[in-house]
C-alpha positions, -999 to +999 in steps of 0.1 A: +396-066+733+398-035+754+368-023+773+364+007+750+362-016+719+338-041+735+314-013+744+312-003+707+308-039+694+274-046+680+262-081+671+235-089+646+220-122+637+199-132+607+176-162+604+170-167+566+140-189+575+124-159+593+136-127+577+126-094+592+097-076+577+106-045+556+098-011+571+071+010+554+099+031+539+116+000+524+083-013+511+076+020+494+111+019+478+106-017+466+072-008+451+089+022+433+117+000+420+092-027+408+073-002+386+105+015+372+109+008+335+141-012+327+154+014+303+155+040+331+179+019+351+215+032+347+238+002+340+266+022+325+290+012+352+285-026+346+306-040+318+288-061+292+295-098+292+309-114+261+292-145+244+323-165+255+318-154+292+281-162+291+288-196+276+313-205+304+289-195+332+277-222+356+254-220+386+273-211+417+278-239+442+281-233+478+261-201+479+228-219+486+228-247+510+194-263+515+190-288+542+193-324+531+168-352+538+176-389+537+153-409+515+150-441+496+144-441+459+140-469+434+157-463+400+159-484+369+192-503+369+204-487+337+197-452+350+216-460+381+245-474+362+247-443+340+247-420+370+274-441+388+295-443+356+303-406+362+322-415+393+318-402+428+290-377+434+263-397+416+237-388+443+246-351+439+241-355+401+206-370+408+198-339+430+212-315+403+190-332+376+159-330+397+166-294+407+169-284+370+135-300+363+121-284+395+133-249+384+117-255+350+084-261+368+080-296+355+062-322+376+050-355+361 
C-alpha cells in the first residue's frame, strides 16, 4: 500500500458485548421510529413473500455465534438414544431444542 493510501485508511472496531451508546440525535430518531404507526411505514419496495417461501424459512445458522460452555448433563437413556439416532450433531440438537424453549420463555 502506498503512503497516500495508508494515510487515508481508517480502522474501526466493534465489541458486540460493549456497543457504543447512541448519540442524542440517534436516540431521538429511535424514539420517533418507535412511536410511528406501522401503516405509515412505506414497504412498497419490499416484495411480499409467498406462503411457500414462508413455509421453507428456517432460522439462519452462523449469523449468531454465542460462546459455548462445557457442561455435564444427565439424560434419560431413551431420550439420549432418540437424539443420537439422528446421527452426528446430537449435542447441537439438544442445544437447538433448549434454545427453542428458551425463546418461548418456558422454564420448568
